[in-house]
N, C-alpha and C positions, 0 to 999 in steps of 0.2 A: 332402328331397334339394335341394340347393345347384346353383344355375347356374355356368353357368362363360363368362368373356368370352371372344367370338372375332373382336372388331373391335374396335380404336381407332383413330380417325381426328382428327387434329386440323388447324385452320384458323383463320384470322383475318379478322376485318374491321372496318369502320371507318365514322364519320360522321364527313363531313368539315366541316358548317357547323352542323347541328342539334343537336349534344351531347345526341345520342339514345342512350342506351345500349342501349336494348332493338333498335335498328335496327342499332348497331355488332355485338352480339350475334347477332342475326338475320344477319347477311352472315359473320359468323364461324363458324355453325353450317351454312349452305348451301357455304360455304366446305370445310368437312369433309368433308360428305357427296355433293356436286356430281360428282365424278369416280369414286365407288363404285357397284358393283354387288353386289348380292349373290345370285348362280346358284343357291346351295345349297338354296335352300327349295324349288325345284323341282324339281332335281336329287336332293335325299334325301325328297321329299314332305313336309317339315316346313312347319307352319304358322305365318308371320311374327307371326300375334297372341301365339305364344307367347315372342317376343321382347321382354324389357326393354331399354329404350334409357337409358340413363344421361347426362345433359349435364351437364358443369361449364363455366362460363363467366368468364373473369376480366376485370373491367372496374375501373376505378377507384373508382366508385361502385355498388358492386351492390348498394344499395337501389333504385337507380332503373330496374331492370329487371324486367323483367314476364314473371315466369317461366311461369305458368300459358299466356301468351299466346304464347311461344316454343313451349312441349311440344306446343301445337298444330298447329305445323307441320311437325313429325315425319311422316314419311308412312308409315311403319311401325312396327307393336310398340305396346307402352304406355311410352311416355315421361315421364320427369321430366327437371325442369331447375332447377337452382340456380347461383346467380349467388357468386362468391367476389372477393374484392380480389387483382386483379391488372391486366394490360392497361396501358395507358399513356394519357396524357393530354398532348398537345402544343400549345402556346400560339403562333401565330405572334406574333412580336415587334412586327411592324409594324401588324397589325390587332387582337389581342386572341383573335383566334378560337381557340377548344379545338378539335381535332382528337381524336376520342374512337377509341380502338382497343380491339379485344377480341379476346380470344383463347377458342379453345372446345375441348374435347376430348368427342368422342362415342364413348360406350363400347356395345357391343351384347351380351348375354347370352341364353344359351339353359339351359334343363335340360340338367344332365349327360346325353348319349347312352350308352344302352348299347353 
Protein backbone atom coordinates (compact mmCIF):
# COMPACT_ATOMS: atom_id res chain seq x y z
CA UNK A 1 0.00 0.00 0.00
CA UNK A 2 1.48 3.36 -0.99
CA UNK A 3 1.35 6.47 1.07
CA UNK A 4 -0.26 9.76 0.16
CA UNK A 5 1.07 13.28 0.69
CA UNK A 6 -1.29 15.42 2.74
CA UNK A 7 0.89 18.38 3.73
CA UNK A 8 3.56 20.43 2.04
CA UNK A 9 4.94 23.48 3.80
CA UNK A 10 7.69 25.82 2.62
CA UNK A 11 10.05 27.96 4.63
CA UNK A 12 13.14 30.12 4.52
CA UNK A 13 15.91 30.60 7.07
CA UNK A 14 19.32 32.19 7.26
CA UNK A 15 22.55 32.46 9.18
CA UNK A 16 23.81 36.01 8.99
CA UNK A 17 27.27 35.73 10.47
CA UNK A 18 28.47 32.16 10.91
CA UNK A 19 28.08 30.65 7.43
CA UNK A 20 26.43 27.70 9.19
CA UNK A 21 24.38 25.84 6.60
CA UNK A 22 22.81 23.52 9.18
CA UNK A 23 21.64 26.50 11.27
CA UNK A 24 20.15 28.20 8.21
CA UNK A 25 18.44 24.93 7.20
CA UNK A 26 17.07 24.43 10.73
CA UNK A 27 15.58 27.91 10.64
CA UNK A 28 14.01 27.21 7.22
CA UNK A 29 12.43 24.00 8.54
CA UNK A 30 11.18 25.81 11.64
CA UNK A 31 9.73 28.55 9.43
CA UNK A 32 7.91 25.93 7.37
CA UNK A 33 6.28 24.20 10.35
CA UNK A 34 6.00 27.07 12.84
CA UNK A 35 2.50 28.13 11.86
CA UNK A 36 1.02 24.71 11.21
CA UNK A 37 -1.16 22.48 13.30
CA UNK A 38 -2.40 19.03 12.34
CA UNK A 39 -5.63 18.41 14.25
CA UNK A 40 -6.61 15.52 11.99
CA UNK A 41 -4.68 13.00 14.09
CA UNK A 42 -6.94 13.55 17.09
CA UNK A 43 -10.04 14.17 14.98
CA UNK A 44 -9.67 10.95 12.99
CA UNK A 45 -7.98 8.80 15.63
CA UNK A 46 -4.78 8.47 13.58
CA UNK A 47 -1.38 7.68 15.05
CA UNK A 48 1.18 10.41 14.23
CA UNK A 49 3.90 7.75 14.36
CA UNK A 50 2.52 6.44 11.02
CA UNK A 51 3.36 9.75 9.35
CA UNK A 52 6.42 9.91 7.13
CA UNK A 53 8.01 13.35 7.00
CA UNK A 54 10.30 14.12 4.09
CA UNK A 55 12.28 17.36 4.22
CA UNK A 56 14.32 18.84 1.39
CA UNK A 57 16.56 21.81 2.16
CA UNK A 58 18.30 23.86 -0.50
CA UNK A 59 21.62 25.54 0.26
CA UNK A 60 24.66 26.52 -1.76
CA UNK A 61 26.85 23.90 -0.03
CA UNK A 62 24.63 20.86 0.71
CA UNK A 63 27.55 18.77 1.97
CA UNK A 64 27.85 21.16 4.94
CA UNK A 65 24.34 20.32 6.25
CA UNK A 66 23.98 17.83 9.11
CA UNK A 67 20.83 16.12 7.84
CA UNK A 68 20.71 13.56 10.68
CA UNK A 69 20.72 16.32 13.30
CA UNK A 70 17.95 18.17 11.47
CA UNK A 71 15.78 15.03 11.27
CA UNK A 72 15.99 14.74 15.06
CA UNK A 73 14.41 18.18 15.47
CA UNK A 74 11.14 17.29 13.75
CA UNK A 75 8.40 16.84 16.34
CA UNK A 76 6.28 14.06 14.79
CA UNK A 77 6.50 11.08 12.51
CA UNK A 78 9.38 9.27 10.88
CA UNK A 79 11.58 12.03 9.49
CA UNK A 80 14.22 12.12 6.80
CA UNK A 81 16.12 15.18 5.61
CA UNK A 82 18.13 15.63 2.45
CA UNK A 83 20.15 18.64 1.37
CA UNK A 84 20.31 19.73 -2.27
CA UNK A 85 21.93 22.58 -4.13
CA UNK A 86 19.79 25.69 -3.83
CA UNK A 87 19.34 28.58 -1.47
CA UNK A 88 21.54 31.62 -1.80
CA UNK A 89 24.78 33.07 -0.49
CA UNK A 90 24.97 36.86 -0.35
CA UNK A 91 28.29 38.58 0.29
CA UNK A 92 28.44 41.97 1.98
CA UNK A 93 30.84 43.94 -0.28
CA UNK A 94 31.98 46.13 2.63
CA UNK A 95 32.89 43.36 5.09
CA UNK A 96 33.12 40.19 3.01
CA UNK A 97 30.67 38.52 5.40
CA UNK A 98 28.59 35.84 3.68
CA UNK A 99 24.90 35.56 4.52
CA UNK A 100 23.64 32.00 4.04
CA UNK A 101 19.99 31.60 2.99
CA UNK A 102 18.30 28.18 2.98
CA UNK A 103 14.93 27.11 1.66
CA UNK A 104 12.98 24.10 2.92
CA UNK A 105 10.07 21.98 1.77
CA UNK A 106 8.48 19.83 4.47
CA UNK A 107 6.20 17.10 3.15
CA UNK A 108 4.09 14.76 5.28
CA UNK A 109 2.70 11.42 4.08
CA UNK A 110 0.31 8.86 5.53
CA UNK A 111 -0.72 5.44 4.31
CA UNK A 112 -3.73 5.74 2.00
CA UNK A 113 -6.88 5.81 4.07
CA UNK A 114 -9.78 3.58 3.10
